C-alpha positions as CSV (number, residue, x, y, z in Angstrom):
1,M,-12.4,-10.2,30.3
2,N,-9.2,-7.7,30.9
3,S,-5.4,-9.0,29.4
4,H,-4.5,-9.5,32.7
5,E,-6.4,-12.6,33.0
6,L,-5.1,-13.9,29.5
7,P,-1.7,-16.0,29.3
8,R,0.9,-13.9,29.2
9,C,2.4,-13.6,25.6
10,Q,4.6,-11.2,23.8
11,H,2.2,-11.8,20.5
12,R,-1.2,-10.1,21.9
13,G,-1.3,-6.6,21.7
14,P,-4.2,-4.2,23.3
15,E,-7.7,-5.1,23.2
16,F,-9.6,-3.4,19.8
17,Y,-13.0,-4.3,20.1
18,P,-14.9,-5.6,23.1
19,G,-13.2,-8.9,23.5
20,R,-10.3,-9.1,20.8
21,W,-6.9,-8.7,21.0
22,M,-4.6,-8.2,18.2
23,C,-2.3,-10.7,17.6
24,R,1.3,-10.5,16.2
25,S,2.2,-14.7,16.1
26,P,3.5,-15.3,12.6
27,R,2.5,-18.4,12.8
28,V,-1.4,-17.9,14.0
29,V,-3.9,-17.6,11.3
30,S,-6.4,-14.7,13.1
31,F,-7.6,-12.3,10.5
32,Q,-9.2,-10.6,13.2
33,G,-7.8,-10.5,16.0
34,V,-8.0,-13.2,18.3
35,T,-10.6,-14.1,21.6
36,A,-10.0,-15.1,25.4
37,D,-10.8,-18.8,24.3
38,L,-8.4,-18.7,21.7
39,C,-5.6,-17.7,23.6
40,R,-6.6,-19.5,26.4
41,T,-7.2,-23.0,25.5
42,M,-6.4,-22.8,21.9
43,C,-3.4,-21.0,21.0
44,P,-0.1,-23.7,21.1
45,Y,2.5,-20.5,20.4
46,R,2.0,-18.4,23.8
47,D,5.7,-16.6,24.1
48,H,6.9,-15.3,27.6
49,E,9.8,-13.4,26.1
50,G,8.1,-9.6,26.6
51,Q,6.7,-7.8,23.7
52,L,7.6,-7.6,20.1
53,L,7.5,-3.6,18.8
54,L,7.3,-2.8,15.2
55,N,9.5,-0.9,13.3
56,G,7.3,0.6,10.9
57,N,8.5,4.0,12.3
58,A,12.5,4.2,12.2
59,S,12.8,6.9,9.7
60,V,10.1,9.2,10.4
61,S,11.3,12.6,10.3
62,G,9.5,16.2,11.1
63,T,9.2,18.0,14.2
64,G,6.3,19.3,15.7
65,Y,2.6,18.6,15.8
66,G,-0.4,19.6,14.2
67,V,-4.3,19.3,14.1
68,A,-7.3,19.2,11.9
69,I,-10.7,19.5,12.9
70,G,-13.4,19.2,10.5
71,T,-16.7,21.5,10.8
72,Y,-19.9,22.4,9.1
73,D,-21.8,25.6,10.9
74,S,-25.0,22.7,11.1
75,L,-28.2,24.6,11.6
76,H,-30.4,22.5,14.5
77,P,-34.1,21.9,15.1
78,G,-33.9,25.7,17.4
79,K,-32.8,27.4,13.8
80,Q,-29.3,28.7,15.4
81,R,-25.7,27.2,14.1
82,Y,-23.3,25.9,16.5
83,G,-20.4,25.0,14.5
84,T,-18.4,28.0,15.0
85,L,-19.1,27.4,18.7
86,A,-17.9,24.3,19.1
87,V,-14.6,25.0,16.9
88,E,-14.1,28.3,19.3
89,L,-14.2,25.7,22.7
90,N,-12.2,23.6,20.9
91,L,-9.2,25.6,19.7
92,A,-9.6,27.4,23.5
93,V,-9.2,23.7,25.0
94,L,-6.3,22.8,22.6
95,R,-4.2,26.0,23.2
96,A,-4.7,25.9,26.9
97,N,-3.8,22.1,26.7
98,C,-0.8,21.6,24.4
99,G,0.3,25.2,23.6
100,N,0.9,27.3,21.0
101,E,3.6,25.3,19.3
102,T,0.8,23.0,17.7
103,R,-0.4,23.7,14.2
104,I,-4.0,24.3,13.7
105,L,-6.1,23.7,10.6
106,V,-9.5,24.1,10.7
107,C,-11.8,22.6,7.6
108,D,-15.0,23.9,6.6
109,D,-17.4,22.4,4.6
110,A,-18.6,25.7,2.7
111,S,-21.0,27.1,5.4
112,P,-22.7,30.4,5.0
113,A,-21.0,33.4,4.3
114,K,-21.6,34.9,7.9
115,S,-20.8,31.7,9.1
116,Q,-16.9,31.8,7.6
117,R,-16.3,35.4,9.2
118,R,-17.5,34.1,12.2
119,Y,-15.1,30.9,12.0
120,R,-12.0,33.5,10.6
121,E,-12.4,35.7,13.4
122,I,-11.9,32.7,15.4
123,C,-9.1,31.2,13.6
124,E,-7.1,34.6,14.0
125,K,-8.1,35.0,18.2
126,Y,-6.2,31.4,18.7
127,R,-3.8,31.5,15.7
128,A,-5.2,28.6,13.4
129,E,-5.2,28.4,9.8
130,F,-8.9,28.3,8.2
131,C,-9.8,26.9,4.8
132,T,-13.4,25.9,3.1
133,N,-14.6,23.5,0.6
134,R,-15.7,25.5,-2.8
135,R,-19.2,24.2,-2.7
136,R,-20.9,21.9,0.3
137,M,-19.6,18.2,0.4
138,G,-21.8,16.8,3.2
139,H,-21.5,14.8,5.9
140,T,-19.4,11.8,4.4
141,S,-17.6,13.3,1.7
142,G,-17.2,16.2,3.6
143,D,-15.6,13.7,6.3
144,M,-13.1,12.6,3.9
145,I,-12.3,15.6,2.2
146,V,-10.6,16.9,5.8
147,F,-8.2,14.0,5.7
148,H,-7.2,14.9,2.1
149,K,-6.6,18.2,3.5
150,A,-4.9,17.4,6.6
151,I,-2.5,15.3,4.9
152,R,-1.4,17.5,2.4
153,W,-1.0,20.5,4.8
154,A,0.8,18.4,7.6
155,R,3.5,17.6,4.8
156,R,4.1,20.9,3.7
157,Q,4.2,21.9,7.7
158,G,7.1,19.5,8.1
159,L,5.4,17.5,10.6
160,R,5.3,14.3,12.7
161,T,1.6,13.7,12.9
162,V,-1.3,15.3,12.2
163,T,-4.4,14.5,13.8
164,K,-8.3,14.7,12.5
165,L,-10.5,15.9,15.3
166,S,-14.5,16.8,14.1
167,H,-15.2,20.2,16.0
168,R,-17.1,18.4,19.0
169,M,-14.7,15.8,19.6
170,I,-12.3,17.3,22.4
171,I,-9.4,15.8,24.8
172,D,-8.9,18.0,28.0
173,V,-5.5,16.4,29.2
174,P,-2.3,18.9,29.4
175,D,0.1,17.8,26.8
176,W,-1.7,15.2,24.8
177,I,-0.8,15.7,21.6
178,R,3.0,15.2,21.7
179,E,2.6,12.2,24.7
180,D,0.0,10.5,22.4
181,S,2.1,11.4,19.0
182,E,5.5,9.8,20.4
183,L,3.5,6.7,22.0
184,L,2.2,6.3,18.2
185,I,5.4,6.5,16.4
186,N,7.5,4.5,19.0
187,S,4.8,1.6,18.7
188,G,5.4,1.6,15.3
189,F,2.6,1.8,13.7
190,A,1.3,4.8,11.4
191,T,-2.1,5.4,12.9
192,Q,-4.1,5.5,16.3
193,T,-7.6,5.7,16.9
194,Q,-10.3,3.1,18.1
195,M,-12.6,1.0,16.6
196,L,-16.1,1.8,16.1
197,A,-18.6,-1.0,17.4
198,N,-21.8,0.4,17.4
199,F,-22.1,-0.5,13.7
200,S,-19.9,-3.1,12.1
201,L,-16.7,-4.4,13.1
202,E,-14.4,-2.9,10.5
203,Q,-15.0,1.0,10.9
204,V,-13.7,3.6,13.0
205,R,-14.2,6.6,14.4
206,T,-13.1,9.1,12.0
207,E,-13.8,11.4,14.9
208,C,-10.7,11.2,16.6
209,V,-7.3,9.6,14.1
210,M,-4.0,10.6,14.7
211,M,-1.6,9.6,11.8
212,V,2.3,9.6,11.3
213,V,2.5,12.0,8.3
214,D,5.7,10.0,6.7
215,R,3.0,7.1,6.6
216,W,0.2,8.4,5.1
217,H,1.4,11.0,2.7
218,S,1.5,8.7,-0.4
219,S,-0.3,8.6,-4.1
220,D,-2.6,6.0,-2.7
221,V,-3.8,7.2,0.1
222,L,-4.1,10.7,-1.5
223,E,-6.0,9.2,-4.6
224,H,-7.7,7.0,-1.7
225,Y,-9.2,10.4,-0.2
226,A,-9.8,12.9,-3.5
227,P,-12.4,14.9,-3.2
228,R,-15.4,13.3,-4.2
229,P,-18.8,12.3,-2.8
230,I,-18.9,8.3,-1.4
231,P,-22.2,6.5,-1.1
232,Y,-20.9,5.0,2.2
233,W,-19.2,6.1,5.7
234,N,-16.2,7.5,6.0
235,E,-15.8,5.3,8.8
236,T,-15.6,2.6,6.6
237,H,-13.4,4.6,4.1
238,T,-10.9,5.5,6.3
239,Y,-10.7,1.7,8.0
240,Q,-9.8,0.8,4.3
241,A,-7.4,3.6,4.0
242,I,-5.6,2.0,7.1
243,S,-5.7,-1.7,6.4
244,R,-5.0,-1.6,2.4
245,F,-2.5,1.4,1.9
246,V,-1.4,2.8,5.0
247,D,-0.1,-0.3,7.4
248,P,-1.5,-3.2,5.7
249,Q,2.0,-5.5,6.8
250,A,1.1,-4.6,10.5
251,P,-1.3,-6.8,12.5
252,Y,-4.7,-6.8,12.4
253,P,-6.6,-4.0,13.0
254,H,-3.6,-2.3,11.5
255,F,-3.4,0.4,13.8
256,L,-2.4,1.2,17.9
257,P,-6.0,1.3,19.7
258,W,-6.3,4.7,21.5
259,K,-7.1,4.2,25.0
260,R,-8.5,7.2,25.6
261,L,-11.6,6.5,23.1
262,A,-14.3,4.5,24.0
263,F,-15.9,1.6,21.4
264,L,-18.8,2.8,21.4
265,R,-20.1,6.0,20.6
266,G,-21.7,7.2,23.8
267,N,-19.6,5.6,26.1
268,D,-16.9,8.7,26.3
269,A,-16.7,10.6,29.6
270,P,-14.2,13.6,30.7
271,P,-11.4,14.2,29.8
272,V,-13.0,13.1,26.3
273,F,-15.6,15.1,25.6
274,F,-18.0,13.9,22.8
275,R,-21.2,15.3,21.5
276,E,-23.0,11.8,22.6
277,M,-21.1,10.7,25.8
278,Q,-21.7,9.3,29.5
279,G,-23.8,11.5,31.5
280,D,-25.9,14.9,30.1
281,S,-23.3,15.9,27.2
282,E,-24.6,19.5,26.7
283,V,-24.2,20.5,30.4
284,L,-20.8,18.2,30.4
285,F,-19.7,20.7,27.8
286,R,-21.3,24.1,29.1
287,E,-18.8,23.1,32.2
288,L,-15.9,22.8,29.9
289,A,-16.6,26.0,28.3
290,Q,-17.2,27.8,31.5
291,R,-13.3,26.1,32.8
292,H,-11.5,27.3,29.9
293,G,-13.6,31.2,29.6
294,V,-15.3,30.0,26.4
295,E,-18.8,31.5,26.3
296,L,-21.5,29.2,24.5
297,T,-24.4,30.6,24.0
298,D,-28.0,29.1,23.5
299,H,-27.0,28.1,19.8
300,F,-24.5,25.4,20.8
301,S,-26.3,22.1,20.8
302,T,-25.2,18.0,21.3
303,I,-27.5,17.4,18.4
304,D,-26.9,14.4,16.1
305,S,-25.5,16.5,13.1
306,C,-27.3,13.5,11.2
307,R,-30.8,15.2,12.8
308,S,-29.6,19.0,11.7
309,L,-32.2,21.1,9.6
310,D,-29.8,21.1,6.9
311,Y,-28.2,17.9,7.0
312,R,-26.8,16.2,3.9
């Protein structure tokens, strides 16, 4: 059911999960959003006076926007590495769409020395900064640490927002960082992402998370993301950060659903590109690379990183 088929109500927010909508009503006890049936037949508190707005970002400071890309130069079954190619394509698309004013940090999870040299060359070409972990942390903890680095880096740079991307999450839309950042700030939420519906309700798509820097830079959040091994997925860990420390007072699910992103991994479609998407992802990535003047050799792959030969 589409939201336009539901009764008009200023308390109902965006759909954040298939069949569930955000509810801001102070009188409805709904811990995980509302369903269409509840809105249509059960709720006595419908209010037609427009849309309620949050004011959590009234004092947001800073200028400009940043992106932090998490990467590892993984080895796929062809015994070739694809991480540096993914980062080069991501940087090329970001620069083409969002200009040189966008600050970019590439966060590597201790790739081999040869790979790190290539990362540095690519970052110099596209005017991005590069950092790497002292030792490899692995898929889950390595992804978590990108958030820790991104928040601290963005605060030092005095940025309004920072967006964490995985290296094979690419948005090919002109000026999307600025437009989506201002949409987020004006909404009053501290975070823009999408619920991940592939597994369980309270996980988010950590491959694409936009954060208001002033709201995310706190001792509780930084402690939550402190570099260490964690025994569960960062998708859960990041939802916990949002709901417990960043925006606990906001209506469930405590973030602004990002309409560009699908609820399900595998359902994205151009101009949003992900390693798993509608159609032949590898063909679509290669077409994207051709449009942006990046040569993807046969080293490139859209394989799930969990299937990499050196996965940990």
